[in-house]
C-alpha positions in Angstrom: 14.8 -23.2 -124.3 13.1 -22.8 -120.9 14.7 -24.8 -118.0 12.2 -26.1 -115.5 13.6 -26.4 -112.0 13.0 -29.8 -110.4 10.0 -29.9 -108.0 12.1 -31.4 -105.3 14.6 -28.5 -105.4 11.8 -26.0 -105.1 10.4 -27.9 -102.1 13.7 -28.1 -100.4 14.3 -24.4 -100.9 10.9 -23.5 -99.3 11.5 -26.0 -96.5 14.9 -24.4 -95.7 13.5 -20.9 -95.8 10.6 -21.9 -93.4 13.1 -23.5 -91.0 15.3 -20.5 -91.0 12.4 -18.1 -90.6 11.1 -20.0 -87.6 14.6 -20.0 -86.0 14.8 -16.2 -86.4 11.3 -15.7 -84.9 12.1 -18.1 -82.0 15.3 -16.2 -81.3 13.4 -12.9 -81.1 10.6 -14.4 -79.0 13.1 -16.1 -76.6 14.8 -12.7 -76.0 11.5 -10.9 -75.5 10.2 -13.5 -73.0 13.5 -13.5 -71.2 13.6 -9.8 -70.8 9.9 -9.0 -70.2 8.3 -12.3 -69.1 5.3 -13.9 -70.9 2.7 -11.4 -69.8 4.6 -8.2 -70.9 6.1 -9.6 -74.1 4.1 -8.5 -77.1 3.7 -10.2 -80.5 4.2 -6.9 -82.4 7.5 -6.3 -80.6 8.6 -9.8 -81.4 7.6 -9.4 -85.0 9.6 -6.2 -85.3 12.7 -7.7 -83.8 12.5 -10.7 -86.0 11.9 -8.8 -89.2 8.7 -10.6 -90.0 5.0 -9.6 -89.7 2.6 -10.8 -87.1 0.5 -12.7 -89.5 3.4 -15.0 -90.3 4.1 -15.6 -86.7 0.4 -16.6 -86.2 0.6 -18.7 -89.2 3.5 -20.7 -87.9 2.8 -20.8 -84.2 -1.0 -20.2 -83.8 -0.9 -17.6 -81.0 1.3 -16.1 -78.3 1.0 -19.2 -76.1 1.9 -21.5 -79.1 5.0 -19.3 -79.7 6.0 -19.5 -76.1 5.5 -23.3 -76.1 7.9 -23.6 -79.0 10.5 -21.4 -77.2 10.3 -23.7 -74.2 10.4 -26.9 -76.3 13.4 -25.7 -78.2 15.3 -24.8 -75.1 14.4 -28.2 -73.5 15.6 -30.1 -76.5 18.9 -28.1 -76.6 19.3 -28.9 -72.9 18.8 -32.6 -73.5 21.4 -32.5 -76.2 23.9 -30.6 -74.0 23.5 -32.6 -70.9 22.3 -36.0 -72.2 25.6 -37.1 -73.7 27.5 -36.6 -70.5 25.2 -38.9 -68.4 24.3 -41.5 -71.0 27.0 -43.9 -69.8 25.5 -43.7 -66.3 22.0 -44.4 -67.5 23.0 -47.3 -69.8 24.5 -49.0 -66.8 22.3 -48.7 -63.8 24.9 -50.4 -61.6 25.9 -46.8 -60.6 22.8 -46.7 -58.3 24.4 -49.5 -56.3 28.0 -48.1 -56.2 28.5 -45.1 -53.9 31.6 -43.9 -55.8 29.9 -44.2 -59.2 26.8 -42.4 -57.8 28.9 -39.6 -56.4 30.5 -39.2 -59.9 26.9 -39.1 -61.4 26.0 -36.3 -59.0 29.1 -34.3 -59.9 28.5 -34.9 -63.7 24.9 -33.8 -63.7 25.6 -30.8 -61.5 28.3 -29.7 -63.9 26.3 -30.2 -67.1 23.2 -28.5 -65.7 25.2 -25.5 -64.4 27.1 -25.0 -67.6 24.0 -25.3 -69.8 22.2 -22.7 -67.8 25.2 -20.4 -67.6 25.6 -20.6 -71.4 21.9 -20.0 -72.0 21.0 -17.1 -69.8 17.8 -16.2 -71.6 16.3 -19.6 -70.7 17.4 -19.1 -67.1 15.6 -15.7 -67.1 12.5 -17.4 -68.5 12.5 -19.9 -65.6 12.7 -17.1 -63.0 9.9 -15.2 -64.7 7.8 -18.3 -64.4 8.7 -18.7 -60.8 7.8 -15.1 -60.1 4.4 -15.6 -61.8 3.9 -19.0 -59.9 4.3 -21.0 -63.1 0.9 -20.0 -64.4 1.9 -19.9 -68.1 4.2 -23.0 -67.8 1.2 -25.0 -66.6 -0.8 -24.0 -69.7 1.6 -25.0 -72.4 1.0 -28.3 -74.3 4.6 -29.2 -74.2 5.7 -30.3 -70.7 9.4 -30.8 -70.2 9.8 -33.9 -68.0 13.0 -33.3 -66.3 12.1 -34.9 -63.0 10.5 -38.3 -63.5 13.7 -40.2 -64.4 15.8 -38.5 -61.7 13.1 -39.3 -59.1 13.1 -43.0 -60.2 16.9 -43.1 -60.0 16.8 -41.5 -56.5 14.2 -44.1 -55.4 16.4 -47.0 -56.6 19.6 -45.5 -55.0 17.7 -45.0 -51.7 16.6 -48.7 -51.7 20.2 -49.7 -52.2 21.2 -47.6 -49.2 23.2 -44.9 -51.1 20.8 -42.1 -50.5 20.1 -41.3 -46.9 16.9 -42.8 -45.6 15.6 -39.6 -44.1 15.7 -37.8 -47.5 12.6 -37.7 -49.6 13.7 -38.9 -53.1 10.9 -36.7 -54.7 13.0 -33.8 -53.6 16.0 -35.0 -55.5 15.4 -33.5 -59.0 14.1 -30.3 -57.3 17.2 -30.0 -55.3 19.5 -30.5 -58.3 17.8 -27.8 -60.3 17.2 -25.2 -57.7 20.8 -25.4 -56.3 22.2 -24.6 -59.8 19.6 -21.9 -60.8 19.6 -20.1 -57.5 23.4 -20.0 -57.3 23.7 -18.5 -60.8 21.0 -16.0 -60.1 22.6 -15.0 -56.8 25.9 -14.0 -58.5 24.1 -10.9 -59.9 23.6 -9.8 -56.3 26.8 -11.0 -54.7 29.2 -10.6 -57.6 31.3 -7.9 -55.8 32.0 -10.5 -53.0 32.2 -13.7 -55.0 33.9 -12.5 -58.1 33.1 -12.8 -61.8 30.9 -15.8 -62.7 32.4 -16.0 -66.2 35.9 -16.6 -64.8 37.0 -20.2 -65.5 38.4 -20.5 -62.0 35.1 -19.2 -60.4 33.1 -21.5 -62.5 35.0 -24.6 -61.5 35.0 -23.5 -57.9 31.2 -22.9 -57.9 30.4 -26.2 -59.6 32.6 -28.1 -57.1 30.8 -26.3 -54.2 27.3 -27.1 -55.5 28.2 -30.7 -56.1 29.7 -31.1 -52.7 26.6 -29.5 -51.0 24.3 -31.9 -53.0 26.4 -35.0 -52.3 26.6 -34.4 -48.6 22.9 -33.5 -48.5 21.6 -36.6 -50.2 24.0 -39.5 -49.7 24.4 -41.5 -46.6 27.1 -40.0 -44.4 28.7 -43.3 -43.9 29.5 -43.6 -47.6 31.2 -40.3 -48.0 
């Protein structure tokens, strides 16, 4: 007697395989874009690294730009999951933009979470630096646009109105400062490691996070509140 496998089981198996295949391709693509930049990364190299042919990559992602878009999208979503939980309590209760002590804790928390995420995802950090070197030309073409500045800008505006952020500071610079202080510091360790020590040392990590947070706090908050 022939046993017919339920249609639902077949569909679930195919779905699982497709998801797994996409993950493998995205991993290979992320490594290629991180090591070579968008312009130099080739689809055939990514296909070989992933173990799948180019036609399947085109089927799933359309073209090279579509593949790159999905790499950026996945990294952004992972970043949201990694950093979002730590600052959710602050965002649920916006009273922290009226309380200097709470706002300072917010700056310390977001600095730590951003720094640790980038340190633990070096390929994404490399992609950001490739984009910066190429004047963000590819980044501005992708359909998925990570919005990591709007909410921070709005929070900074509100904190400024409440007298927490210094009045001579442009709140539009707030999210830029947060991101660039962390990315630039991590990148600089490759150059100054002999003087600063090993970045992966727990002690050095804590010291660096503390130094960045202190710099940001003293740069954006009213001196009278420190």
